[in-house]
N, C-alpha and C positions, 0 to 999 in steps of 0.2 A: 632304894634309894631308905628308906625306912629302919633297915637294921644298921646302916652307917653311924656312927657317933659324931655328936657337931663338929668336936674336931674336927671329921670326915671330910661331912660334909661341904664346910670351909674351906679346906685343904681342895676339894675335888673340886668345888663351884670358881674356886677362886682361879683354877686351872685354867676351868672351862673359858673363864672370862679371860683369858691372856695377863696373868701374875707368873713372873720369874719365881721358880719354887725358894730361890734369896729370899725374895719379899715375903712371902709364904713365911716364911720361917722364923724372918725378924716380926713378922706381925703377929704370927704366935707364942714366940719366944722359946725357941726348939731348933736344933741342929737342923743344916740343910738333909743331910743323911735321916731324918727321924723324917722329915715331910715325905722324901721316895719309900721307905719304910711304910709308915702308915696306906697311903696311898696305893700303896703295893696288900698290904697284909686285908686293907677294909676293903679292896674291889674298884674303889676311884680310881686306876687306871683304867679298868672294863671299861667302867660310862666312857672313861675320856676318850679311848679308841674308840668307842660305838659310837661316838661324838665325832669325832674325827672322818670318818668312812662317811655319813648324810650330816652337813654340816646343815646352818642358814644359810650360806652361802649357794654350796653346790642345791638344793633347791630353785632358787634365784633362778639360777645360771640356768637348770634344765625348764623352768618355767619360760623363761625368756625363748629357750629355745623350741618349745611345744608350739611358744605362743607366733613367732616368727613363720615357722611350715603350718601354721594350725589358719592364722588370718593368712596367707598364699591365697592356699588351698584354698579357702573360701571362697579367694578373687579372684581364685579361675576363670569361671565361664561367667565374670562379669568384662573381660577387658575391653578395649577399646580396638573398630574391626582394625584402624591402622595401623597398631603396632603389634610385631608380634609375639606369641602367646607367652614365651620361655621370658624376654621381657618384661611387659606389662607383670608376669607373677613376683620375678625380679624385684622389681618397683613398690610391691607391694609388699613383700618383704623384709629389704630394705625400710622402709617407711613403717611398722609392726618393727622390727629394729629396733631403730631410736626414739621409740613413741618409748618401746620396753625396757628400751635404756636408763632413760631421763626417769618413768615411773618407779623403776628399783631404783634409783636412786645411784648408779654407778661412777664411779671416781673418773677425772679426766683420764689418767694414765691407764685405766682400762680399757676404753673404748676398740682396743682392736679387737675386741670380742663379737664388731660386729660384722668388722671382715672376716673374721672364723665362719658367723652365724651362715651370710650369705653361697659361702662354701660349699657346707653341710645342707642348704637349702637347692643350687644350684647342686647339687650332686640327687639328690631327692627331688628334683625335677626331671632328671634324665634318667636312674632307674627304672624306673614303670616304662621309659617308652625302648629299652632292649628286650634282642629277642631273648626268650627263657631259653639261654645257653650258659655258657661257662660265663658271658661276657657280664651277664646278669648278675651270675654267685661276685662276681670281681665289684661290680659297684656298691652293691650291697653290704661286701665288707668295706668299703671305701670308705660307706655312708657310715658300718659301727663306726668305722677307725675314730672320725670324724666327729662323732656325738661323743665316744670314751675320752678325746681328746678336748673339747670344750668341756668337760666335766672333771678332765684330770687341773687344769690348766683355771677350772672357774673354779674350785674349790680356795685357790689365792684371795680370790679381787673382796675385797671390803664395802659392798655397797653400804652406804651415808643414810639412808631412807627414806625412798625419793617420793616424790607424791601420791603412791597410790596407799604405800606405807602410813606414808600418817595420815591418807582418809582412812584408813583402814583404824586407827586406833582411838580416829573421832568416831565410830561407832558403836551403839549402845545397844547392843544384843548380849542380852545375859547368855544365850548359847552357846555363841563364838568368844567369851570369858577364858575358854580354859584352849584357843587355836591359836597360832604365832602369826604372823603377815603374813612371813616366807610358806604356811602350811594354807594360807587361804590363798597365796597366790598362785601357787603351786596346784590346791585344784580345781581354780579357775581358769587353768593353763590346758589341761586336761582338756575341761568339757569343751575348749574351744579344740584342740587339736581330737577328741574324738567325735568330731562333726560331720567336716567332710576328708583329711586326713588319711580316719580306717576306713573308710572308702577307697582309698586308695591301697591301702595294703588290704583292704578282705577279697579284693578283684587282681595282687598281685598274686594272693593262696592258690585264688579261683582260676588264675591262670595258669598258675605249676600243676594243679587239676588235672587240665589238658583242654586245649584251646573248643571244644565243642562242647565243656559244662558253661563261659561264657557268654555263650550264644543263647541259654536258655535266659539272658540276661534281658532280653529284646523285649520276651510275653510275662517277666517279671520281674516290673518296675515299683514297685510296690518298696520293695527293701531298701532301695537306695532313700525313701522317703524315713520309713516308718524306721528305718535305723541309727541313724542320727537319738530321735527321742527314744529310743529305748536302749542303748547305750549309755545315756543322762541319766534315764531312771535308775538303769541298773550302777551307774559311779556311785549315784547319790544315796542311793539304798544301802547298796554297800559301805560308804561311809560313817554312813547311821547304823550303820548292825542290821538294818531289817532284812536279814535273807531271808525270812516269809515270804516277803515280800516279791523278793528276783525268783523265785519259786514257780509265784503265782504268775510273773510274768512268761517264764519258760514254756512255763503248760499249757500257758492260754495260748504263747505263741503256737505249740507243736498244737495246739486243735483248731485252730487259723486256719496254719498251711496242711494239715494234713489228706483234708480237699486236692488242693495242689500236686504236696505227695503222689498220692493213690493215681491222681488222674496221668504219670509220669507215663514217655512213650517205653519199649522193651528194654531203652541205653541205658532209662534210667537216670540221665542228664539233667532233667528237673529236681527229683528228688536231691542228688547230689551237689549241684547248685545252690538247693535251699537250706541243706542240713551243714556243708561246709560253710556259708558263707554266715550262716545261726553262730555256729559253732566259736568262727574265729572272731566274729564282732563279740558275743560275748567275751570271752577272751583278753581283748582288748581293755573292755572298759572294766573289767576285774585287774588288771596286770599293773593300775595304776596307782590302787585302794593301797596297797604296802608301802609306796612309794612316800605316800600324805599321812598315811595315819603315822 
């Protein structure tokens, strides 16, 4: 942006705010063709295209998706005994979707996204229960397609700034002055997802390594407790640019886990469980960082 002229900056900003080239030309006292030429030659069109690929609307929709799935997984162990597990979890997801949609200020015409989110959540709940065969691969494909559909249509939504956005703007924290509300909401939703939902992903990968690997879970239960804390720390430190702290955590885990790995039997199941589980957990914590930054 520093290489753009004052006029190019005004034209680029106006385009990002939704103004037409005709209105921009009238405001600048130039022709509409001159507006297009200026944006092409200055690089403003590249900025506009990049903004369109990852807009604040898409950030909020992705945040809502991660929040719904994350809350449902957190509440899954707390279901009522008389209620089927999937029904209780879907109920928690529906509540999270309604609260989240209200919090980010979805307009009335965009509440159809709640139904789509529930379908995505239903697919998320079914996939882990499928055998690790072509059926599970198909389930993962359907889930990925549903997520892409939510993001594709979500970019056309226009949240009007709900309660959480208004609350965020009232915060008087200097460190957050350059952080938009949509990035803050997305980061918070990532933390919710990284708590329990990330454990589901780790188990899927471990199951793909072979059923014998998951058998080590009964004797190595600390990962389910330390995993979320470790992912939160790595995610937060990566956002802050403190990669030295991340390296220290990885090194510390290697030292702490070394006795367990060294005592592994001849099959190496415990070592594989620790190594695969740790690497997948770390990658899940890091994969969201570019989306937020």
